[in-house]
Every structure is written in C-alpha cells, then in structure tokens.
C-alpha positions in Angstrom: 39.5 63.3 11.9 41.3 60.3 13.3 40.8 57.5 16.0 43.6 58.1 19.0 45.3 54.6 20.1 48.2 54.1 22.1 49.9 50.9 22.5 51.2 50.4 26.0 54.4 48.6 26.7 56.4 47.6 29.9 59.0 50.6 29.1 55.9 53.2 28.6 54.4 52.6 32.3 55.8 56.0 33.7 53.8 57.6 30.4 51.2 55.6 31.5 50.5 57.3 34.6 50.3 60.6 33.0 47.7 59.1 30.2 45.5 58.2 33.2 45.5 61.7 34.5 45.0 63.1 31.1 41.6 63.9 30.1 42.0 62.7 26.4 43.0 59.0 27.4 41.3 57.1 24.8 40.6 53.7 26.8 38.9 53.9 30.3 39.9 51.5 33.1 37.1 49.9 34.4 36.2 50.2 37.7 35.6 46.6 38.3 35.6 43.5 36.7 34.1 42.9 33.3 30.5 41.5 33.7 30.1 38.0 32.3 27.4 36.8 30.7 23.9 34.9 31.5 23.5 31.9 29.7 22.1 29.2 31.1 18.2 28.8 31.6 17.9 27.8 35.2 19.6 31.2 35.7 17.0 32.5 33.4 13.8 31.4 35.2 14.8 32.2 38.5 15.4 35.9 37.3 12.0 35.4 36.1 10.5 34.5 39.4 12.4 37.4 41.0 11.1 39.7 39.0 7.3 38.6 39.5 8.4 39.0 43.4 9.4 42.7 42.6 6.3 43.6 40.5 4.2 42.1 43.4 6.1 44.2 46.1 7.0 47.3 44.1 6.5 50.6 46.0 5.0 51.7 42.3 2.7 48.9 42.0 -0.4 50.8 42.7 0.6 52.9 39.5 -1.1 51.8 36.2 -0.2 51.3 32.5 -2.7 52.1 30.2 -3.0 50.7 26.5 -3.0 53.2 23.6 -3.5 50.6 20.9 -3.4 50.5 18.2 -6.8 49.0 17.2 -6.2 48.6 13.1 -4.0 45.8 13.0 -2.6 42.6 14.9 1.0 41.0 14.9 2.5 38.2 13.9 0.5 35.0 14.9 2.8 31.3 14.7 -0.1 28.9 15.4 -3.4 28.2 16.4 -5.4 25.2 18.4 -8.8 24.5 18.3 -10.2 21.6 20.8 -11.7 18.8 19.4 -14.9 19.5 18.3 -15.2 23.2 19.6 -14.6 25.4 16.6 -16.1 28.5 18.1 -13.6 28.5 21.1 -9.8 28.4 19.8 -6.2 29.6 21.4 -3.3 31.5 19.5 0.3 31.5 20.0 2.0 34.9 18.8 5.5 35.6 18.0 5.9 38.5 20.8 2.9 38.9 22.3 1.9 36.0 24.2 -0.8 33.3 24.3 -4.7 34.4 23.6 -8.2 32.4 23.8 -11.4 33.2 21.9 -14.6 31.3 23.1 -16.5 33.4 20.4 -14.3 32.8 17.0 -12.6 35.9 17.8 -15.3 38.6 18.9 -13.3 38.9 22.1 -9.9 37.9 23.0 -8.6 36.9 26.6 -4.7 37.1 27.4 -4.2 33.7 29.3 -0.3 33.6 30.1 0.4 37.2 30.8 3.5 35.9 33.3 5.3 33.9 31.2 8.8 34.4 31.4 8.9 34.8 27.5 6.4 36.9 25.5 7.2 34.6 22.3 5.6 31.8 21.9 6.1 29.4 19.0 3.9 25.8 19.0 0.3 25.5 20.8 -1.9 22.3 20.9 -4.9 20.7 22.5 -5.2 17.0 23.6 -7.8 15.6 21.7 -9.0 13.2 24.2 -8.6 15.8 26.8 -9.9 19.8 25.2 -9.2 21.3 28.2 -5.3 19.8 28.5 -3.3 22.8 26.5 0.1 22.8 25.8 2.1 25.6 24.6 6.0 25.5 23.4 8.0 29.4 24.6 10.2 30.9 21.6 9.2 31.3 18.1 10.9 29.1 15.9 10.6 31.3 12.9 14.1 32.9 12.0 12.8 36.6 12.2 15.6 39.7 13.2 13.0 40.1 16.1 12.3 36.3 16.9 12.6 36.2 20.5 13.3 33.3 22.3 11.4 31.2 25.2 12.1 28.7 28.5 10.8 25.5 27.5 7.2 24.3 27.3 4.5 24.7 29.8 1.0 22.6 30.5 -2.4 23.6 31.3 -5.5 21.4 32.7 -8.2 23.9 32.9 -8.0 25.4 29.3 -5.8 28.2 30.0 -6.8 29.5 33.8 -3.3 27.9 35.0 -0.1 27.0 33.5 2.8 24.6 34.9 6.4 24.6 33.3 7.2 21.4 32.1 11.2 21.2 31.3 12.8 21.8 28.2 14.1 25.4 29.5 17.2 25.2 27.5 15.6 25.0 23.9 14.6 27.9 23.5 12.7 27.8 20.0 9.6 25.4 20.1 8.3 24.4 16.9 5.6 21.9 16.7 3.9 19.8 19.7 1.8 16.8 18.5 -0.1 14.9 21.2 -1.5 11.6 21.1 -5.0 11.1 20.0 -6.3 8.6 22.9 -3.6 9.2 25.6 -2.8 12.6 26.7 0.4 12.1 28.6 2.0 11.0 25.4 3.7 14.2 23.9 6.0 15.0 21.1 8.0 18.1 20.8 9.9 19.5 18.4 12.6 21.4 19.8 14.4 24.4 17.3 17.2 24.9 19.7 19.4 28.2 20.2 18.8 30.5 17.3 22.8 32.0 17.9 24.4 29.3 18.9 24.7 25.6 18.8 23.5 23.7 22.1 22.1 20.1 23.0 18.9 20.8 24.1 17.3 20.1 20.6 15.5 17.6 18.2 12.8 15.4 18.9 11.5 14.9 22.9 8.8 12.7 24.0 6.7 12.2 27.3 5.0 9.4 28.4 3.7 11.1 31.6 2.1 14.1 30.8 5.6 16.0 30.8 7.1 14.6 34.2 10.2 12.9 32.4 11.3 13.2 28.7 12.9 11.2 26.5 15.3 12.9 23.4 13.9 10.2 20.6 15.7 11.8 17.6 18.8 14.0 17.7 21.8 14.5 15.5 23.9 17.0 17.4 24.0 20.1 18.5 23.9 22.1 15.2 20.5 20.4 14.0 17.3 20.9 15.4 13.6 20.0 14.7 11.5 22.4 12.4 8.3 20.1 12.2 6.1 17.1 13.3 3.7 15.5 11.9 1.7 12.1 13.1 0.0 9.8 11.0 -3.6 10.2 11.7 -4.7 7.0 11.2 -1.8 5.4 13.7 -0.5 7.3 16.2 2.9 4.9 15.9 4.0 6.8 13.0 5.5 9.8 12.9 7.8 12.2 10.7 10.1 14.9 11.9 12.0 17.6 9.7 15.0 18.5 10.9 17.0 21.2 10.0 20.6 22.1 9.8 21.2 25.7 9.9 24.0 28.4 11.0 22.7 31.9 12.3 25.1 34.5 11.9 25.2 38.2 12.6 25.9 38.8 9.3 24.2 36.1 7.5 20.5 34.9 6.6 20.7 31.1 7.8 22.7 28.6 5.8 22.0 24.9 5.4 24.4 22.5 6.6 25.0 18.9 5.7 22.5 17.8 8.4 19.0 17.4 9.0 16.4 16.4 6.6 13.2 14.3 6.8 12.8 11.2 9.5 10.4 8.4 9.7 9.3 6.5 13.1 7.0 3.7 12.9 7.5 2.8 16.4 6.3 6.0 18.2 9.7 7.7 18.3 11.7 4.7 19.5 13.4 4.1 16.2 14.1 6.7 13.1 14.8 6.4 9.4 15.8 8.7 7.1 13.8 9.9 4.0 15.8 10.9 1.0 14.6 9.1 -2.4 13.5 11.7 -4.5 15.1 14.7 -2.6 17.6 17.0 -3.6 21.3 17.0 -1.9 20.7 17.4 1.7 23.6 20.1 2.0 21.4 22.4 -0.3 18.3 21.7 1.3 16.7 24.2 4.2 13.7 24.1 5.9 11.0 21.6 5.4 7.5 21.3 6.6 5.1 18.5 6.7 1.6 17.6 6.1 0.1 14.2 5.7 -3.3 13.7 3.9 -6.2 12.5 6.4 -8.2 11.3 4.1 -5.3 9.1 2.4 -2.5 9.0 4.9 0.1 7.1 2.7 0.1 10.4 1.1 2.8 12.8 2.4 3.4 16.3 1.2 7.0 18.7 1.9 7.6 22.2 1.3 11.1 22.6 1.1 13.0 25.3 0.7 15.8 24.5 -1.9 18.9 26.2 -1.7 20.7 24.6 -5.1 21.6 28.0 -7.2 19.9 29.8 -10.4 22.1 32.1 -12.4 21.0 35.6 -11.9 19.4 36.7 -15.1 20.8 40.3 -14.5 23.7 42.0 -13.2 23.1 44.3 -10.0 19.5 42.1 -9.0 18.7 43.6 -5.6 16.5 41.3 -3.8 12.9 42.7 -1.3 15.4 44.7 1.0 17.4 46.1 -1.9 20.1 44.3 -1.3 22.4 43.1 -4.5 21.8 39.2 -5.4 25.3 37.4 -5.6 23.1 34.2 -7.0 19.2 33.1 -6.8 18.2 29.8 -5.3 15.3 27.7 -6.3 13.3 28.4 -3.3 10.0 27.0 -2.4 9.3 23.3 -3.7 7.0 21.0 -3.0 7.3 17.2 -2.7 4.9 14.8 -2.5 4.6 11.0 -1.3 2.4 8.1 -2.4 3.8 5.7 -0.5 4.3 7.1 3.2 7.5 8.4 2.2 9.7 5.5 0.9 9.8 8.0 -2.1 9.6 11.4 -3.2 8.4 13.3 -6.2 9.0 17.4 -6.9 5.3 18.3 -8.1 5.3 22.0 -7.7 6.9 24.1 -10.8 9.3 26.6 -9.9 7.3 29.2 -11.8 4.7 29.2 -9.2 6.5 29.2 -6.0 9.8 30.4 -6.5 9.0 34.0 -5.2 6.5 32.5 -2.2 9.6 32.4 -0.1 11.9 34.9 -2.2 15.2 35.0 0.1 13.6 34.1 3.4 12.3 30.6 3.3 13.4 30.3 7.0 10.8 32.3 8.1 8.1 30.4 6.6 8.0 26.5 5.3 4.3 25.6 6.6 2.2 23.4 4.5 -1.3 21.9 4.8 -3.6 19.5 3.4 -7.1 19.4 3.3 -8.0 16.9 5.5 -11.0 15.5 3.3 -9.4 15.9 0.0 -5.6 14.7 -0.6 -5.3 16.8 -4.0 -5.6 20.0 -2.3 -3.2 22.0 -0.4 -1.9 25.3 1.0 1.1 26.7 1.1 2.1 29.6 3.2 5.0 32.3 2.5 4.0 35.8 0.4 1.3 34.9 -0.5 -0.8 32.2 0.9 -0.9 29.7 -2.2 -3.4 27.3 -3.0 -3.5 23.9 -5.5 -6.2 21.7 -6.0 -4.4 19.3 -8.3 -2.2 17.5 -6.0 0.4 20.7 -5.9 1.3 20.9 -9.3 0.2 24.1 -9.3 -0.1 26.7 -7.2 -2.8 30.3 -7.3 -2.4 33.0 -5.0 -5.3 34.0 -2.4 -5.5 37.1 -1.6 -8.2 39.4 0.0 -8.9 42.7 1.1 -7.6 42.5 4.9 -5.7 39.4 4.3 -1.8 40.0 5.4 0.9 39.2 3.1 3.2 37.0 5.5 1.8 33.6 6.4 2.7 31.2 9.1 -0.1 28.8 10.8 -3.4 27.2 9.5 -5.9 25.3 11.0 -8.5 23.2 8.8 -12.1 22.1 10.3 -11.7 18.5 9.8 -15.4 18.1 9.2 -15.8 21.4 7.1 -12.7 22.0 4.6 -14.4 25.2 4.1 -13.8 26.6 7.4 -10.2 28.1 7.7 -8.1 29.8 10.1 -5.3 31.5 8.8 -2.4 33.2 11.3 0.0 35.9 9.3 1.9 39.0 10.7 -1.4 40.9 10.6 -2.9 38.6 12.7 -6.0 36.5 11.7 -8.1 35.8 9.2 -11.5 33.6 8.9 -12.8 31.8 6.0 -15.7 29.8 5.2 -15.4 28.8 1.6 -11.9 27.7 1.1 -10.4 30.9 1.0 -12.3 32.8 -1.5 -13.3 35.5 1.3 -12.0 36.0 4.6 -13.1 38.0 8.0 -10.3 39.9 9.0 -9.6 39.7 12.7 -8.2 43.0 13.9 -8.9 43.0 17.6 -6.2 40.9 18.5 -4.0 43.3 20.6 -0.2 41.7 19.7 0.9 44.6 17.7 5.3 44.7 17.3 6.5 48.2 17.5 10.5 48.7 17.0 10.2 52.4 18.6 8.4 55.6 19.6 9.1 59.3 19.2 6.4 61.7 20.2 5.5 65.6 18.7 4.3 68.5 20.6 0.7 68.2 19.6 -2.0 68.8 22.2 -2.8 66.2 23.6 0.4 64.9 21.3 0.7 62.1 19.1 3.3 59.4 19.3 5.1 57.5 16.2 6.3 54.2 15.9 7.3 51.6 13.0 5.6 48.3 13.4 7.0 44.8 12.0 5.8 44.1 8.6 3.4 46.8 9.5 5.2 50.2 8.3 4.7 53.2 10.7 1.8 54.5 12.4 1.2 57.6 14.4 -1.5 58.0 17.3 -2.8 60.3 20.3 -1.5 59.7 23.4 -4.8 59.9 24.6 -6.2 57.0 22.6 -8.6 53.9 24.3 -8.9 50.9 22.6 -12.6 50.3 22.2 -13.8 53.9 23.0 -11.9 56.5 21.2 -13.9 58.2 18.4 -13.2 57.4 15.1 -11.8 61.2 14.2 -9.0 60.3 17.2 -7.9 56.6 15.7 -4.3 55.7 14.9 -3.5 56.7 11.6 -0.4 55.5 8.7 2.5 57.8 8.5 5.6 58.3 6.9 8.1 55.7 7.4 8.8 51.9 6.8 8.3 48.6 9.0 12.1 49.5 10.4 12.0 53.7 10.9 12.8 55.6 13.8 10.8 58.9 13.7 11.7 62.4 14.7 9.4 65.5 14.6 11.1 69.0 13.6 10.6 71.0 17.3 10.4 74.0 15.6 8.3 73.4 12.5 5.7 70.5 13.0 5.1 69.8 9.7 8.5 68.4 9.2 8.5 64.3 10.1 12.1 62.6 9.6 11.6 58.8 8.8 13.3 55.9 7.3 13.1 52.2 5.7 14.7 49.4 6.3 19.0 49.8 6.5 19.0 53.5 6.9 17.2 55.0 3.8 16.2 58.0 6.2 13.4 60.5 4.1 12.2 63.8 5.1 8.3 64.5 4.9 6.0 67.5 5.1 3.1 66.1 6.2 0.8 68.9 5.3 0.9 68.6 2.0 2.3 65.4 2.3 5.4 65.2 0.1 8.2 62.6 0.9 12.0 63.0 0.1 14.8 60.7 0.5 17.9 62.4 2.0 20.1 59.2 2.3 23.9 59.9 2.2 25.8 58.6 -0.4 29.4 56.7 -0.1 32.2 58.6 -1.8 33.9 57.6 -5.0 36.2 54.4 -4.2 34.3 53.7 -0.7 32.6 50.4 -0.2 28.7 50.7 -0.1 27.2 52.1 2.8 26.0 49.5 5.9 22.9 50.4 7.5 21.3 48.5 10.2 17.5 47.3 9.8 16.8 49.9 12.5 19.4 52.6 11.5 19.7 55.8 14.3 19.5 59.0 13.4 18.7 62.2 15.7 17.8 65.7 15.4 20.4 68.0 17.1 19.0 68.9 20.5 20.7 72.5 19.5 19.6 73.1 16.1 16.8 71.5 14.4 18.1 71.9 11.0 21.3 69.8 12.5 20.8 66.0 12.3 23.5 62.9 12.5 22.9 59.7 10.7 24.3 56.2 11.6 25.6 53.7 9.1 29.0 52.3 9.6 29.9 56.2 9.6 28.3 58.6 11.3 27.1 61.5 8.9 25.9 65.1 9.7 23.9 67.5 8.2 23.4 71.2 8.9 20.5 71.7 6.3 17.5 68.9 7.3 19.7 66.2 5.0 19.8 68.3 1.8 23.4 67.7 2.1 25.5 65.4 4.2 29.2 65.4 6.0 30.6 62.1 6.9 32.3 63.1 10.5 33.3 59.7 11.5 35.8 57.1 10.0 34.3 53.1 10.1 33.2 52.9 13.5 32.8 48.9 13.6 35.5 46.3 13.3 35.5 46.5 10.0 36.1 42.6 9.8 35.7 41.2 6.4 35.1 37.6 7.9 32.0 39.3 9.4 30.2 40.9 6.0 27.3 38.8 4.7 24.1 39.3 3.1 22.8 41.2 6.4 24.2 44.5 6.9 26.5 44.1 10.1 29.0 46.4 11.8 27.1 49.3 11.8 26.1 52.1 13.9 22.8 51.2 16.2 22.9 54.1 18.5 23.7 57.8 18.7 23.8 60.8 21.4 24.6 64.0 21.3 25.2 66.1 24.7 22.0 68.5 25.3 24.4 70.7 27.3 27.3 70.9 24.7 27.2 70.7 20.7 29.6 68.5 19.3 30.1 66.2 21.9 28.9 63.0 20.5 28.6 59.1 20.8 28.2 55.7 18.7 27.8 52.5 19.7 27.6 49.8 17.2 26.3 46.0 16.8 29.6 44.4 16.9 30.0 46.1 20.0 32.0 49.2 19.4 31.4 52.5 21.6 33.0 55.7 20.2 32.6 59.5 21.5 33.7 63.2 20.1 34.4 65.9 21.7 34.2 68.3 18.3 31.8 67.2 16.0 33.8 64.6 14.9 37.5 66.3 14.5 38.6 63.2 16.7 36.7 59.6 18.1 37.9 57.9 20.8 36.9 54.2 21.3 35.6 53.8 25.2 34.7 50.6 26.1 37.3 49.1 28.7 35.9 47.4 31.1 32.7 46.7 29.2 31.9 43.4 27.6 33.6 43.1 24.2 31.8 42.6 20.7 28.4 43.2 22.5 25.9 45.0 20.5 25.3 48.0 21.9 21.6 49.0 22.2 21.7 52.6 23.7 24.2 55.7 24.8 22.2 58.8 26.2 24.0 61.6 26.8 23.0 63.0 30.3 21.0 66.0 30.2 22.3 67.1 33.7 26.1 67.0 33.1 27.9 67.5 29.9 30.5 64.1 31.2 27.8 62.3 32.1 26.5 58.8 29.5 24.9 56.0 30.2 25.1 52.8 28.2 23.3 49.8 27.3 24.1 46.4 26.1 22.3 43.8 24.6 22.9 40.0 24.3 20.3 38.5 22.5 22.4 37.4 19.5 24.7 35.8 21.9 21.8 34.0 23.4 22.9 36.2 26.5 20.7 37.6 29.7 22.5 39.4 31.5 21.4 43.2 32.3 23.9 45.1 30.6 23.7 48.8 32.0 26.5 51.1 32.8 27.3 55.1 33.7 30.3 57.1 33.1 31.0 60.5 34.6 34.1 61.5 32.8 32.9 61.3 28.8 33.4 57.3 29.0 36.9 57.2 30.4 35.7 54.7 33.3 31.9 53.1 33.8 30.2 51.8 36.9 28.0 48.9 36.3 24.1 50.3 37.9 22.0 47.2 36.6 22.3 46.5 40.7 18.8 44.6 41.5 17.6 44.1 37.4 17.2 40.3 37.5 18.7 40.1 34.2 17.8 41.6 30.7 18.5 42.2 27.9 18.5 45.7 28.3 16.7 47.4 25.4 16.4 51.4 26.3 17.7 53.6 29.1 16.7 56.6 29.2 16.6 59.6 31.9 13.9 61.5 33.4 13.3 64.5 32.1 13.3 66.7 35.6 15.5 64.6 38.1 18.9 63.2 37.7 18.4 60.5 39.9 15.8 59.1 38.2 16.6 56.3 34.9 13.8 54.5 33.4 14.9 51.2 31.8 13.1 48.6 29.1 13.7 45.1 28.9 12.8 42.1 27.5 10.5 41.4 30.9 9.0 45.1 31.4 10.3 48.6 32.8 12.2 48.9 35.9 12.6 52.7 37.6 15.3 53.9 40.0 15.0 56.9 42.3 18.7 57.0 43.4 20.7 57.0 40.3 20.9 53.1 39.8 21.9 52.2 43.1 18.5 50.2 43.3 15.5 49.4 40.6 12.1 49.0 41.2 9.2 47.3 38.7 7.6 50.2 37.5 3.7 50.3 37.9 1.2 47.7 37.4 -1.4 46.3 34.5 1.6 45.7 32.0 2.0 41.8 30.6 5.2 40.5 30.7 6.4 41.9 27.3 9.1 43.2 24.9 9.9 46.8 25.6 11.9 48.0 23.0 11.7 51.7 23.5 10.6 54.3 25.9 10.1 58.2 25.9 9.2 60.8 28.5 7.2 63.5 27.0 9.2 66.7 28.7 5.9 69.4 28.5 3.0 66.3 29.8 4.7 64.1 32.2 3.6 61.3 30.5 6.0 57.8 29.8 4.6 55.5 26.9 6.9 52.3 25.9 6.9 51.0 22.7 6.3 46.9 23.1 7.3 44.4 20.6 4.3 42.6 20.7 1.4 44.0 22.8 1.4 47.6 21.3 2.0 51.0 23.2 1.5 51.5 26.5 1.3 55.2 28.6 2.5 55.8 32.3 0.8 58.9 33.9 4.3 60.3 35.7 2.9 63.0 37.2 1.2 60.4 39.9 5.0 58.8 40.0 6.3 62.0 41.1 3.1 62.8 43.4 3.9 59.3 44.8 7.9 60.4 45.2 6.9 63.7 47.2 4.5 61.3 49.5 7.4 59.1 50.4 10.2 61.9 50.8 7.4 63.2 53.1 6.7 60.4 55.6 9.9 59.6 55.6 10.6 63.0 57.2 
C-alpha cells in the first residue's frame, strides 16, 4: 500500500494538465474558495435568530418530532438554584439539556429555555431578594470532552417564563453567578472564557444596573478565566474568586499555567488581593473551588487540583481510561483558612482524596460547607465525599441510585439535612445528611453520542450515553406511557461506543468501549469477546478516538472496517484483522499527548462497489481507496485544513459521489462545513447553502430519494429536497439541542436522532414523503 503524492513545480505545468484530466489525480481542485471560520459571537447570535425564523416558517413545521426516551436515567447537572424560602421549587442547569424547573421537588419538570442559542448551561442563580428573578449562564464550565459552549448570560424576571440576553456572549463558558442579597441589580459573573483558544472576555464581571452594562473587575490575561466565585454571607462587599490558567489542547488534558489563583475583594470587586500564604506553587495549581462557612464566614475552604508530581509506583500503571501513566499528581486536596483567607492550611490527607479526581480534576472542583456547621464539608468528584472534622478526614457517600460523578449541590440553609445533589445521572435528594437518597430519574437530559438500529419489528435503536454506558430501546417507546416490558435496557458497549447489528444475524451485536476497544457480542446467550486489532511488532501503540469508528460492510456482513490511526479490515467478524492503510493522520510528534489524537473519526464504504472506502481524521485529513487499501489518495484540496472530519458518507446512488461534514468546535469555530463531490473527492462543492451556522455533526442520504439529505447540527435537524441547494428546518416539537447522530430506517421510513442532552427522538418519514407528494401535485 502507499499514499500517492505529487510535487508541482513550474517546469511541470504541462504535466499538471494531464494530471487534472487523469482520474488518478490525488489532490482535487476545489470549485470555490476555501470556506472561512465563524468565530465571532455576534454572528453566532444572528445565526440563532435565523434558525428560529426558519423553524417558524418551515414548509415542514406541521410534522412533529416525538421523544422516545429513555426514561430510566437522566444526565449531567451543572448547577442548582432554589428561590429563597421555597425549597420545593428549584431550577436546574444541565450540561447540554437546557434549563429546567420543578415546583414539586422533582415529581414533574418543565423545560423553561428550549429556544436558547445553546442547550449547554454552566450556572444558574435566583436573586435572594427577588425570587422570580433568575439568571442563567450558558456554556458548561467543566472541561469535558463533550462540553459545549454558550452565548453569555440571560435573565428572567418572571420565574423562567421569558428570557432576555444580557451580554457577555463571547465568554462561551460561565462558571458561577452571584447576586447581591438585597439588590437584585448587582450581579457578579465568573466567566471561564473559551475552552479551545484564548480570548479577552473572561474573568470576573460586575453589573450594577441589572445587566445593562458590565465592568470587568478582575482580569489577568487572555489565558486566565474565572472558575468559581463566592460572596461572604455576612458582608456582600467581600468576595473570593478562583482564577484558572489552563491550556486545553486537542491532544492533551488541561494543564495549569503560571497565572490564576485565589483572589479576595473587600470593596465589592473594585480591588482584589491575591491570597497565597500556605498554598502550593501557583504553576502547579489546577482548578480550585471555594466555600465560605455561613456560620463563621472567617472560615474559607478551597478544593484544589494539585498538579505537583508523585512518583509512579510501578511501570506501566494505567489511569481510569487505560492510558499509561507517565506520572501521578497529588490531585484533590482541601485547604482551610480561619482568618478570611489571609493564610491557608492543608487539612486533608492525600490518602483520603487523591483518587476523588483521579486524572481529571478539571472536570470537578466543587466544594460545599454546611451552612450551620463550619466543620462539615462536601467534596464533589468520584465519588461524593463528606467530612465532619473540618476537612481532615473524608468518607465516601454511596447509595443505590446515586451516580458516581458529582458537579452541583445545594444545602438548605434552614435544615442542613436537606441536600440536593447534581451529578452525571441527574439529581438526588437527601433529608438525612446524605445517608439515604431519593433518585430523580425523570429529568430528560440524557446525553447520547450516537444511534444505530436493528431489523426487529418494531425495530430497536442503540446508543452510548455519556458516563451511563450503552442502551437499547424500541422505537415505539413513549415516555410515561409504555409498559415495563417495552422499556429501554442495557446492552453491550461502554459510554463511548458505536453499535452495529449484523444484518444477517440479529443475535450478533458489535460495540466498543472508549478509544477503540471494539467487541463482538451474542445477545442470547449473552457473551462478549474483545476483537481489538493488535499493533504489529515494532510499531507504535494504536491510537483510537474516544468514539472510534467501525463499519460493517454493506457487501458482506462478515467484513468490518475499524479506524484507529490506521484502517483495519477483517473478513471473519473480527477474529483476525489486516491493516489496510498507513497512518492517515499527520502523525505530528508535537501533537501527541495524554489524549489519543491524530486518529480516524469516520469511515464509509461505497454501498455500490466493495473496496471503495473513505476515511477522515480528527486532525482534518481525508483519504480514499478504490482497491480495498491497496493505494490511498488524500482528497482535501479546497476544503478547510486541519478541521475535524465529523462524517464522510459514500453515496448509495452514485459510486463517485461522496458527502463530507466538518466540525469546528475544537477551534471555537461555528461555521457550517458541508461538501459534496461527484468525482471521488477530486473536486468539492459547498452545499451548506442557507444553513445558519454549525457545527455540523452528521449528514445522511435519504434511502429512497437521492435529492433528499438530512443534517444534524448543534441547533437541530435540517433537510434539503434538492440536493443541497436549499435547506429547511425539519419538523417541530424538537427543542434546540445538539444532534450528534441520525439514521433513517430503510424498511420502516422512520428517522431517529441521538441528541447529546435530550435523549432520542423519532420522526415519521412516511408523512414527510406524503407532504412532498402533495407539494409536487400542488405545483403541477
């Protein structure tokens, strides 16, 4: 096998003309200029308004989406707000499922901000003196692989019925909102800033006029954001802010920089003093959370992710995701001040807390202190921890139905035994200091990564869920109505898994765990076998993306393709593999870190001709082979470089036609990248047309009409009926949500989408086709 390449010089120009005619030309010529990124917040907000208008005027708005669950779990909660004196009413901010409200302590829920520009929320707060005034900060501040960005802060003065944008749109991620106890017009915002690059709209902001104007009151530089903020309960002029200097790379977990730290203001944010006495070296300090004891405000706690190194106990030791450890950090530590932050003392023992963050302290960083007992604290991580001796010793809080990953907590100021906890599984409520918990599973904010289907009647859908494994359920499922015999159930696969049912043997299911650990299962009896390809002797360790793609060949169900940095092929259902490509990424040594990167993200084989295979990577390369890997050609000329390839789809109607989508999320780029080629990728045409921004996560052909395409974006679903010349928002009844995957069942004409934050939805394509027929007859 080899990758073809050509170096074009002036003296070779006559030869160039021959290459252009040749079907074997490797680098195609684009039909138009390379598309430019969309980076500014104003345009992003404009695109959101355009989407709302398109949805309102869509010719398909009378067709409905329907939720199909699941109803057996929830999703990540990032913050909780309880109006003063009304403990059974509270608001919940979720990582990617929007904002929700309950007035009966979680018995029922109402989504109250479904039309927000982003379904990702990082912070929420109620004004203590005006309970109907609610503030929301869009954009989760936890640095997850699936964290999504927002568009600033919003305010409601009618308990969530209506919302007004109040600015800070370019902050993208909001970590905390603090409101003055008696003046609802005084609000402080902790803005974390962009996740993937640097920007100036980060730090601590203050408004004194209810959000009409803002003043940046604490700012270091474009690399340092605010990750926590707390107000002294006895003196509203005293604030503590946690500033975090962190660099997020595509191939590396966030690492602390020299800036940041803990700061204190005693004049309402006008001036700040850095607090450092008793704390570790700043350059080794990661994320820090803050808690002030209401019963004794001089007592201040810090939860710190300490990156000072500890020797690895044994060579080859691996972390929670199977990655070889090069070192161990001290990890979670609790520091306490008894003098309002003038000095701190580490109170926790390393043995107690080190593994509460493991290797991912940037994801957590939340600490709470009992409002009525300065010595009782809670640390949120994996798992939830409690101390009753001032942070010296911590013990795990575990209970059936209590999820392992914790991110939010509210403690009733009048009754400390009453606690609401937010985690990756939703919400839990305790009335006995965390000894027992009520599990709230009916908050429908499940974070799917993908969707697959089988051929049962009715067919089942399969998908993996962030931190909640893999599940399958019937497409006919109706939340709140379906019988227990037809509910969702666990199926083989981890939280990061594609799925494929053997079309000739419904008892065989392919799935995987994170980073490409593919497996084959028989469903009855349940047996699972690892079928991960192996590195050849002397070659580097295989790199697999968090969601590593695999594909059952449409020509032979025993043939599978699997993507790491190489493409592998098997002819015996994974018992043996053959590497059919070289490293298809840039394989740049400078872009190798502790996260697998420079990996294959998408694979497609032509349904019309076996061996015509396309493969795209996370570092923006796209290759194709016409001979099952004998030779590979790169086909990205004219397409934006180094941009994550989210999908490549070989057409089922024409062997030379292929579709490509790119996702700019990891460049803080919100352009809509969608292209079509009719010559195996030698030339490309931009078919994004009137789609108002991206990122675009998935593109699919209609199984019965070559002119119909479906696209899933971070706002919703679009459809074209003329091959990409014009797009329409498809259907109604779908909240603005992150559509990560989409399938159309070819037998039943049902479209199913996997959303990262609102579960799965189905759409009746038969009604859509009838609508098209009626439109055609009317035009005649």
